[in-house]
N, C-alpha and C positions, 0 to 999 in steps of 0.2 A: 503493501499500501504507500503510495506517495502523496507526502503533504506539500501542497502548494504554499511558497514562504510568503515572496512578494514579487511584484512585476516589476522589474527594472528599465530604465530606459533604454534605448537598443534593442528591445525584444529581447534582453536576458532576464532570466529569472533562474530563483533557486529552487531546488526539491531535494525533501531528503529522504531518503527511501527507507527500508525496512532495518536495515542499521544507520542511525540516524547521525550525519556528518555535516559540518560545516565544511564546503569547500571554499569560497572565496566571497566574502561581500563586501562590495566596494561603497565605504562611509562615503567618498566624497561623489560618489554618481547618483547615489538617490538619498534626498535629503529628508524623506519621509522615512526615513528608519531611526531617525532622531525628532521627529515633528508628529505629535500627535494630535495638536492643540485642536485640530478640525473634526476630531471624532466625537460624534456626541451619542450618548446611548444612557441605559439605564444604570453601567458599571463603568469606572473611569478607573484605567490601569495605568500609573504612570511608569515613565522610561527611566531605567537605572544608567549611574553614569553620563549625565549630560556630555558635549562636548564643551572642550574651553578652547575658545578662538577657533572654533571650526574644526578642531583637532580630537581625538579621542585625549581622555584624561592619560597623564602618564603616570606609570607605579615605576618603580624600581625592583628588580627580580630577587626573588627571596621574600618582596613586603609582601603583605596582607592588605588591599584595598577592598572597601566595603561600600556598597551603597542598597537604598530601599526602594522595593516596589510598593506602591501605595495600591491597595485594591478599594476600591470606596462604592459601595450602592447609594446610588443616590436616587433608587425608586421607592415608590410608598410600601411596598411588598416585599417579602423576605425574599433572596435567592439562594439557590444551592451551587456553593463554589464547588464543583467535582474533584477539577484538582491544578494545582499549580508544577510545573516540573519542567527540568533542563530539559530541553527537546535535543541538543546537541550543544558542543562547544569543540573549539580550535583553539588551542591543542585538546585534546580529547581527554575529559575530565580534570579541565582547569580552573570550571566553577564549579560552586554548591550553594545550595540555599540553606537558611536557618531562618527559626522564628525569633531567635535572639542575635543580639549583635555580636558580631566574631571578636576575640580578645585583640585589643591593639597588639602593635608589633613590638612595644616595649614590655609586654605583660610576662608573667612567669611562665616556665615552663610546665607547670602543674596546670593553668588556664588553659595553657595552648592544647594540651594534650586531652583535655574535658571538652574541649568543644567539638560537636557533633555536628557533620555539615553530612546535608542531604541531596539527593538528587528530586525530591518530589515532595511534597507536603499535603499531609493527608486529607480528607473532603472535609466540609464543614458548612455551614449555613450563615451567610451575612444579613442579617437584621436590617429594617430600613435605616438609612445615614449613617451605617457602619462602617468602619474603613478597619481593614488588616494589613497590618504594616509585615512584610517579609525580607531578610536580608539575601542579598547574592554580593558574594566574596568570591575574590580571585587571589591564588598567590601565586602567580608567575615563577616557572624554574627555567625559563630561557628569555632572550628579548624575542621582540618583534610584536606584532597585533595578535591579540587573543579577544576572540568571538564568539559570543554563547547567544543563544534563542531559548527565550522562555516562553512555555505554551500558558495559557492560564483557560484553562474550561471550566464555565460557569453559565450556568442556567442554560439555554439555549446557542451561547456563543462560544466562538473558540479565538481568543485573542492571543498575539504571538507581541511578544518585547526583543527587539535587539538589544545586545550591551556591548562595548567595544572597550577596551583598555588595550594604550599601548607599554609592553615592558622595556624598560632602560635598563642599561648597568652604567656603570660609572662614565665610562668610555662618551656614549651615544647621551648621558644627560649632562654631560660638560659640552656639547654641541649645540644643546638647546637654542630656539631660536630667542636674540636679544631681543629685537624688535618684530611687531607685528608685519604682516608684508601690505605694503599699499604702494598704489600706483604712482609713478615719478612721473609728471606733467613736466613734456618736453619745453625747452627753452627756446624753440624755433624763432628766435627773432634774429632781425637782422640790425647791423649798427646801422644809427641817420647817416645818410651819404654825407659826409664831410673830409675834406682832404687829409689823409692821414700822414703824422709827422713822423717820415723815415726813422728807420732804426739803425744800429751798427752792425752790420755781416761779422762772420767768422772771418778772420783773414785767409783763412786755410781754403775758401768756399771760391775766391777769385784771385787767387795767386798765380793759377795757372788757366790761360785760355785756351781753346780747342780752335782746331782749325776750322770745323763745323759747327753752325751754332745750330740749337735743336728749336725749330718754329714754336710758335705759341698754341696754335691748334686752340684758339678759343672757340668755346661753344656757340655757333650761330643761335641767335636769338630765336630765327622761325623753331629748330627743332627743339630747344630750351623749352620755350611755349607748349610745345606740342606735346612733349613729355612729361611736362608738370601739369599737364591738363589731361593726364592721364588717355590721352590718344596715341593710337597706333599708327608708328611712322612706316608708309606703304612699302617702302624696301623690304621691310623685314616680313610680307607677306609673298615676296619675289623668290621665285629658285636663285641659291646662290651659283653666282656666275663669273666668269672672270671681267665681265664689264660692270657689275656691281657689288664687286667683292670688296673694295674701300668702303663705299657707301653703306654696305651692310655692316662691316664688322666696325666702323666708325659710330655708327647709331646705337649700336649695342654697349660701346664705351661709353658714350655720351651716357647715355641709360645710369651705367653704372656709377660714373663721376657725378653725377647730379644727385644720386643715393648717400656718396661717399661725403658729399658736400655737406647733405640733410644730418647725417648722422655725426658729423665734427659739431654741427652748430648743438647737439643735443648736450655733448659737452661744456659748453658755457658756464662759465661762475659769476654770481654777482657778490660785491660785498667781500672779495675774500683780501687777503693784506701779502704782502713781500718785506721780505728783510734784505738788508745791504748785504752784500758778499765781497769784503774788499773794497776797491776803490771803484773797479769797473762794472760789477755784477750785480743784479739784484734776483734773490731766487723765490720762485713760487711754488708751492706744493701743490702736486697734479695727482688726486685722488683716483686708483685704476692704471694709473701710469704705469707701473710693473707689469699688468697683466697689459698691457697694449691699449688701453681704453681711457685718454685716446691714446692712438700709436704718435709718438713724437721723435725725429733724431735730431742731431747738432743740423743748423742750417736751415730747419722749420723757423716759424716768427706764428706769433699772437698778436691781438690788437688789444690794448687797454687803454681805457680812460679812468679817470680819478671818478669816484663815485657821488659828483656834484652835480652842481648844475651846470651846463654848457662847457661842459671839459672834451678838452678837444682829444683824439683818438690817437695814441702812439702805436708804433710799431716795434716790437719787442723781439729781435732775433736768437734764437736758443745757442748757447754757445756751449753748451755742455750738459749732458741728461745723466740722473743718477739714480738712485731707485723710484722715490716717488717724487725728485723735485728738476726744476728744470733753473737753470741760469741763465740768465737774460742781459739783453744789452741794449737799450731806446738809446734816443735822441740824449745830447748831454744837459738838455735843460730839464728833463724827466728826471734824472738822476737828481739834478741838484733840487727841486721840489719834494723829492720823496723823503719820505718818515714812515718807518716801520708800522706809525700806527694808521697810516693812510690804506682808506680802502677802496679796491678797483671792480670794475666789470671788465672781465674779460672774455675774448673772442677767441677761440681755437679756428686758425684757416688752413685748409685743406691744403695738401702740399701737389703740385700738378705735373712733378718733373718727371714721375714715373709713368705717368697717364700720356703725357705729350712723347715720350719713346713708344709709346704703345702706339699712338696714332700715326705716329711719321713710321714704324714697322709695316701697319696692315697698308698705308699709301704707297710706301716703298715696294711692299710685295707684286704688285701688279706688274712689275716691271720685271720678276722670275718667270712668268709664263707659266703654260699649262703643267709643265712638266712637275712642277713642284706643288701647285695648287689644286691640280686637278689630272692626276696620271693617267686616270683612264682617256682622256684624251691622247695621250703620247701612244707611238708606236711600242709594241711588247719588245722588251730587251732579253737578250742570254747573257749571265754572268758567268764567266769561266770561272770555273773553281782552282784558286791561285795554290798552290801546294808551300807548304810551309812547316817548321818545324816548331811547335809550340814550346815556347819559353817557359810558361807554366806546365808543369807535367801533370797537373791534377784537372786541366779541361776536360770537360767529357766529349763525347760525339757530337753532340749538335752544338756546345760552344765551338769545336773545332769548326764544324760545318759554316756557321756564320762568320765567323773570323775569318775562312778561306774566301768567301763569296764578297766580305768587305774590300779583302786585298784585290779582288778581281774586279770590283765594280769600277766604272767612268761614267763621273759625274751622276745627275739624278736621271729618274726619280729615286725618294729618300729608300733605304733598306732599312726594315725594322725588324728588332731582336723584340720578342715580347715574351712573358711567361709569367706563372704565378710568383708570390714572395718567395726569398730563399731558392729560386735557380739559376743565380749566377749573374746576371743580367750586368751589373756592372763591372763583375768579372772578365767577363767576355768581353767588353769594352778595353778594359785594362789591357788585356792579350792583345786586342788589334791595335791598340796604338803602340806597344810595345813591339810587335811587328814591324807596325809601317815607320815607326822613328828605328829603328835598328835595320831595316832592309832597304827603305826607302830616301836615300838622302834628301829628298829633294821636297818631302813632306812638312806641311808647317798644320799642325792639327790646333782646334779649337775645342775645347769638351766645355759644353753649358750642362748646368744642373738648376731644379728648380730653389732651391734654396741653397743659404751659406754652408749650413751643414752638410747637404749632400755634395755640395763642389769641393768641401774639406776631406771629406770622405773618399773621395776619388785621388787627390792629390796623397791621402794616406797610403790608399793601394797601390798608386804610382811608386811611393818611397819603398814599398816593400822589394821594389826592384831596382832598387836607387844606383846599384852597381852598375846597371845597364845606359841610364842617361845622365848625365852629365848635369848637375843641380843648374848649372847658369844655363841650361836650354830650358828649364821648368819658370814661368811665372803665372801665380796663383795672384788674380787681378779683382780688387775689391772697390767697394762703394767708398765714397767719402763717409758716406754717415755711419759706417760700423767701427765699432768700437773698438780702438786696439786690444784692449783687455781681452776680446772675446776670441782672437786669434793664437791656437794652440802656439807656445813656445818653438815648434820644431817646424812650423811653418811661415814664420817671420821671414826669413832669410829667403822665401819665395816671393816676396810681396814688394812693393815699393812705397815707400812714405817719408815723408819730411817731418817732422816734429810730432811724432805719434798719429799724425794723420794720412790716412791711405791717400792714393792718387795714381793716376795713370800715368806711367812714365811717356818721355816721348817719343816723335814717332819713329826714329833711326835706333831707338832700344828694343821698342817691340819687334822691329822686322829681325830681329838676331834672334830671339824667341821661338823654337821649336815646337813648344806646347805649352799653350795657355790653357787656363782653367778659369771658368766666373760662373756667375750666376745669369739667368736669362735676361735679364732687365741691364745688368751691371754691362754685359756685352756691347750695349750701346758705344760704350767708351770708346771703345777700339775705331768704329769709324768715326767716331767726333772725332779722333784724334790724327785719321787722315788713312787708316788701313783701308786698301783698296779690294772691292768683290773681286775673290778670284784668289786673295793671297794666300787663303787659307786652302788645301787640297782636301782636308777632312773637318768637316764639321761634326761632331757625336751632342746628341740633344740626351743627357740622360734625365731618369723621372719622366718622360715626358708628358706622361698620361696626365700630370698633377698641373701642366702647366695649360692656361688657357693658349688659343689659337693666337691672337697679336701677341703674347710673350713669346711662343715659339718664332714669331716671325723678325723677333728684333734681332737674333744672330742673321736668321737666313737671308731676309731682305735687304741687309746692307750689307752683308759679307761674301755671300754665296755665288761664286760665279760657274760659269757652264759646267766647267769642269769639275767641279766643287762635289766630292761624295759626301752625300748627307747621311749620317745616321740616326735613328733614334731609338732610344731604349726604355721601355716600360710594360705596363699593365693595365690595360684598360678597362677589369675589373676591380682594381682600386680605385683607391679616394680621386676625385677629378680636382678641376682647378678652382680656387677660391674666388666666390663670384656672391658678392655682396646684394647685388641687387637679384631678386627674386626673379624679376619679369626678364631681364637679360639672360638670365640663365637659362627660362626656359625656352627662349629664344635663339638659342644656339651660342650664347657667352661660355656656359656650361662644357659644352663638348669641345675635348682636345682636340689638337691638330693631330695627334697619334689614334684618336678613336675616329675621326673623320675618314681618317684612311683606310680603316679598315669597311668603310663602305663601298670602295671601288674590289673588282672581283680581282684584281692580280693578290690584295692583301687579304682579302676575306677568304680567297680558297688554299692559302698556305703556299702562293709559288714560289717555289725555294729563290727566283731570281730577284725577288721583292720582300721576302720575309723566312725569319725563321722562329720557330715555338722554342722554349726551353721547357722540358715537364720533369728534368730531375732536381728535388728540392732535397736539400742539404742540411736544413734547417730544423725541420720539425719531427717530432715522435709521430710513427705511422698513425695512429690512433688521431694525433691532433688536426693529421692532414688528411685523413680519409673525407670526412663531409665537404670541407671545401672542394675539393677534387671534384668531387660528385657534384656538387651545386652548381660550379662555376666553370670549371675546366675539361668538362667531359670525360670525367674519373679517366683521364688519363696520365697524372702525375704516377711519378715514381720516386718513392719513399726511399732515400740512401742514406738515414742516419738509422741507427742503432736501434732495435725494439724493446731494449729494457728501461726501466723505471728507475731509477735511482734509490736505493735503500735511505737516504736522508728523508723521503718525503713521507716515509711510515707516521711522523710526526703528527702529519692531519689527517692519519687516518681513512687512507684512501678506500673506497668498498672495496675495490676491485685493482687490484694492486699491480695488472699488469693494463690496465688501462687509465693512462696519467690526464684524463678528462673527468671533472668533476662539477658537478651542478649541486648548486647550496641553496634549496627554496626558502627565500625567508620573506614575510608580509609585514613590511617597514610602512612609512607614511613619508610623502615625498611631500617637504614643503619648502617655503620661501622665507624670505625676510627682510626686514627694512626696504627700500626701494631696489633691492635687487631683485633684476627677473629672473635669475638662474635657480635651480631645485638643487636640492639636495637630499639626503636620506640617512639621517644618522643612525639609525638602524642597521642600515647595511654597512656604515662607516665603521661600526661597531662590530662588526663581523671581519669585514677587512683586517682589520687591525690584528683582531685576535688568531686571524690566519699568517699574517707575518711575525707574530711574535712569536707564534710555535715553531713557523719554520728557520728562524736565526737564532731561537734558542739555544739550539744545541751547537751551532757556529759552523755546520756542514753549508748553509746557504746565506750568503753577505747580501747586503744591501744593493749591491751594484748586480747581484744575481736575480734581482724581482722589479717586477713592474707592475704598476696599476694604472687600467684606463678604465675611463668613465665618460661619461657626454658630457657632462655637466660642470660650467666653470666652478659651482660654488659647492659642488662634490667634491672637486681636485682641493678646493681651500680647505673643507671641513676633515677630509683623509691626512693632507698635508698637517694641518695644527693637532692633529690627533698623533699623529707620526713625532711631532717633534715632542710631544710629553713624554714619549719614551724614547727619546733620545735617538731617531733617525729620521734625521730632517734631509739626508740628501738620497732617499730612497725616491726613483724617478715615479711621480703620479701625473698623469696628463691626459689628455683628449686622445679621439683616436690619430686625427693629424697630427699630433705632435710625435707618436710612435710609427707614422709610417717609412717605412726604411730601415727602423731598430727592430732588436730583437731584444728577449731576457730567457733565461732558463726556466723561472716562472714567471708567468702574468694573470694577476685576478683582474676579472669584469666585475664590475656595480656599475649595475643596470638602470639603478636609481627609481624610476618608475614604480610605482606601485595602487596606480590608479587607471582605470579606464577613459576616464573623463577626458585627460587630454591626450588621449591618441589621435583623434583627426586632429588636433592643433599642432602635434608632434608632425604629422604626415606632410598638413600643407606647407609649413615652413622647415620640412626636413630638420628636425632636429631630433636629437638623440639618437638611438641604437635603433628603434624600429622603423620600419618599410623604407630605410637605405640600405639595398645589400652590400655595394660597397664597404661602407663603413662596417658592416657587419663581417665581411670578407678580411680588412686587413686587421680587424679586433680579433677573429680567433686565431690568426696565423703569425703572430708576432711572440707566441710560445715554441720554447725549443722542447724542453722537456716536462711542463706541468702547466696546463693551463684549469684555471680555478674560474665558474661563475658564480656571481652572487646575484641573487636576484627571486624577482616575484615571478612563480611560474605563470598564474595567472594572467597575469601582463602580456609577458613576453610570448605566451601561446597563442597570441594573438596575431603575431607575425609569422609568415610560412618558414621562413628561414630560420629564424629562433625557434620557433616548436621542432622543427627537425633537430636543432641541436639539443635539445629539451629530450626529446623522445630515445635520440642516439645516446645520451647517458644514460637516461632508464633504460633501454634494451641492456645497456652492457653492466648493469647493477651499480651504478656510478651517481645515483642522486641521493640526496639527504637534505631534511628540512620538512617544511611542510607539507601535505598531502597534496600527490599529483592532481593537477586538472585533468578533465577529459579530454581526450585528443578531439582539436578542431579539423573542423570538415575543411583543410585545405588541399590545393590540387595540386600534386606535383608532378603530375605524368609530364607537362609539358615544359616546367621550368626548368630543366637541366639544361634542353637543348636551347631555350628561349635567351636565358642568361649566359648561357656560355658565346652567347653571338654579340657579346659586347651590348645586350642592351637596347636592341634599335628602338623600343619603346620611348628612350629618352630622347634620342635623335629627332624621334615623330615630331618632337616639338617645335623643332629649327625647321625653315623654311629650303628646306635643300633636296633635291631631286639631280642626280648624276644621269640618270639612265636616258640614252638620248632618242632612240624611235622605238622603245618597248615599255610595258607596263615596267613601275619598279619592281624589282626582285624583293624579297623580304628582306634586304638591307637597305634598298634603296629610300630615303627617305622624303616623304611628303609631308609637307605641313596639315596640322590636324589641330585647327583652332580650337578643338574640346578637349585639349590633350591639358593632363595636370601638370601642375611643376615640377620640374624635372627634379629626380632626389635622387642621381646618382654622383651628384657633385657634392665637394666640402664646403661648408663655411668654417672657417679660421678655427674657430673653437666652437662645435658643434653644438652650441645653446641655445637657449634665450629665444627672445623675438628678434624681427627685422629692426638693427638698430636706429635705424633712421625715426622709426616710430616712438621708440623706448618710452613706450605706454603700455608693458603689458598687462593683459585685459584678465578679469577674476571669471572671465563665464568663455571657454573657448569656443562652445558652439556659436554662443550669440556672435562672438568675435569672426569666425569665420561668415555667417551669415551678412555680417555687416560689412566685409570685404568682399564678396561677393557681389555687392549692391554698388560697386565702382572699380569694375573690369575695365582692362586697356578695353578701349573700342578698336573691336575686331569686327572688318568685313567680312562678307563669306568666303570662306575659302574659294583661293583662286585656284583654277584647274592648272596643273602642271603642263604650259607650255614646252613645245621640242626648241631644244635648242638651235640656235639658227645655224645655219650651214657653215659659217664661218669662224662658230665657237670652236668646233674640233680643231680649226686648220690656223691658228693664231700664230704658234709658234713658227709655222713653216712661214706664214703671210709675212709677220712681222719679227724675224728673229733679232733684228738689230734693236730693235726697242726694248725689248725684252732682256737684254744683256748687254747693254750700257753701262757707262759707269755712273748709277744715279747720282754720285756725290759731285758731279760736277754742274749738276741741275742746280739753279738758284733754289732753296727751298724757303717757300713763304708761309706756309701752313695748308691752312684747307683748301685752298685754292689750287695747291700742286697737283 
């Protein structure tokens, strides 16, 4: 016999069967679980343990918490109370009933032993106006949400009451929210237009002039007005072609830039003070600066005005950035008038330099021709396999084939090396670079990576073969804004700097280097200094899946010549580019150049003249690798790591000692505090810290062996705070994005979410772990020997990939914690194939169709105006709301409905017209145009 408990939103409900058991009751998803004021009847039954600030009452593990249930007969007639019973509890037997108040926590042991807890109360008659008081109590044995359902069978009615308690320990209690959460209202105001008094630039910013100045690329007023009014520019509904390439991507960049401008304004501060620092500087404390909120570097500037009437705005340049403080230099008069007691209104200004480089890159990219931008329009090529003797004896068959093809390439189209995490993509690049350096004396090589960390990693790998390379042939190019202290002391000798400020050396010095390593955007400095197209014989783009197409075009559009060999390495199934504007991401800016190449037959079909897929994984234990191999890589991955689980992990009590993937189910509470829109779950923090302490207690596992991945910034902060209390401040805790490209022996994942209520909100804004299969893929492939997931199984089971992981652990006897939820009805039959084909559903949101005279293949991309926002790409820290709004809303469903009322104005989907006859022949018709030296063309900005 099943008993209906309560109908929840989203057509979900709980049913208790013959064996009463509470599965999961989402207290945030159904407020009626606590609100019974509207129930009218002859008998009134109160609810125990009312919420505090919208959350269950907190109680410490081991202590008894008790509350009353009042049953009042308001009718003029006697009523029969047949029973009051605990129908079910989770954890089982965690609640008891009694007719007398349970003993206090400080009561003596005799009183505690004398107390009799019951599961039901015997029947009796309630006289008119009589009130019966029954005590419900709970003494939790472990942390987490404790739930109980109490049934009152009285007269002809059956009344149900649900009780919630959140059991804390000392760790989780110490992380209790300091302030109730409230919405921060954005300060999206602009300074009144008036002349700004210029500040004093850092001298390092202008001591070296470049031969080629970067155009301004000011945003055209008509495009700005169109985008700010939420209208959709027509070009985004067109097919991506040679003739609209620059306009298409420049429009996306405008959308991104306007978003970034709005975001910077949310950090404006009113009524703040500055302190005098020496003779030349004023310092301003900026909350959130250490977390790059806002992101400020040397050379940026702010605008400040005295908090009085008719104050003039002054520009202050940033000369130094510390943890949460910036050192500023204004006009001399501003410093003379300053007193530390003064208060100022401060506006942060968005630095456009990087964006201007992107505008230039996509405008110059049109000169590259179809061989780079649209390889399907170029004749098929045959690459001869170049015989060589590996310098690294550990390269495998696929890596050797890739290197042989790279050595045999002559010019474009690009060659692609792709493969899952841990398959040695960077190692393959290093082997190819060493072969070119040692065998081809005329080779000049540029290696670009998505971040400074990744670029430094390439340099580190090259130095392992330092006996083959003269140090004077390697140059590590750094941006001026990079802090000198951030660079490994072993790498400094490969950099160029003056007064600890990084710079680009003069042209004649640059020309002597055989290997140059840079980030994508910093590579612009090479062309600005005067390096011409074709100087580099080979350009390698590492981690190409993480770079947007305009970023990838920075080194290619300015430095790639007709005979330059271009090599991309990356994994389209890992995180994509960092894009802040969700509409720009949806319309194509979130699709990397690497991913777009796989829309062409040559790359999609694995033609060895264009692409090599690496399948041998040397990082992960086979059990860790099996699931991502099945879900994302067509089960092609070959595990090359030993399958033994180190005995030092016995301390955490692995249920299956041969299966090092453990899921710990825990029902916590996701919270926010103050005006911070980020989420945290202190119950999961405590469990994570407990696991870490067990692992490190024996000394077999150190801090450097363990990493913690969690999707929300505030959860990162709470875990770090808890670890500092146990003197483990150096253990790496971060988002998936911060762990991409990294590995640890042990990875612990905290999923945070503990309510269904916010799932749709997270999906819409691409937050957290759920609904983002790339973030899922990266997270579970960082561990080498042990992977532990801490989370609420009832929440993550809603996502098909996380549900697979949950069942994978359960099927192998490696699940601990709260009861497992019943299986969700996910369809897996088609997922493996669809997701292994580089997520064509994401590309469908961009207006791209490359098939010339036929219907699009399953990879050919057509515009779908009804497509949801792309969910496969990363936000820098995968958390919170779009920060230009910075007004997190308390009702996600209402938020979604409100946002849906203001979409971009999209016309009807345009038919995918055929490419014109000339589009496929541009390289032949206009070869000189595409391969000329664009550095000789005067650049003025948008008109070029």
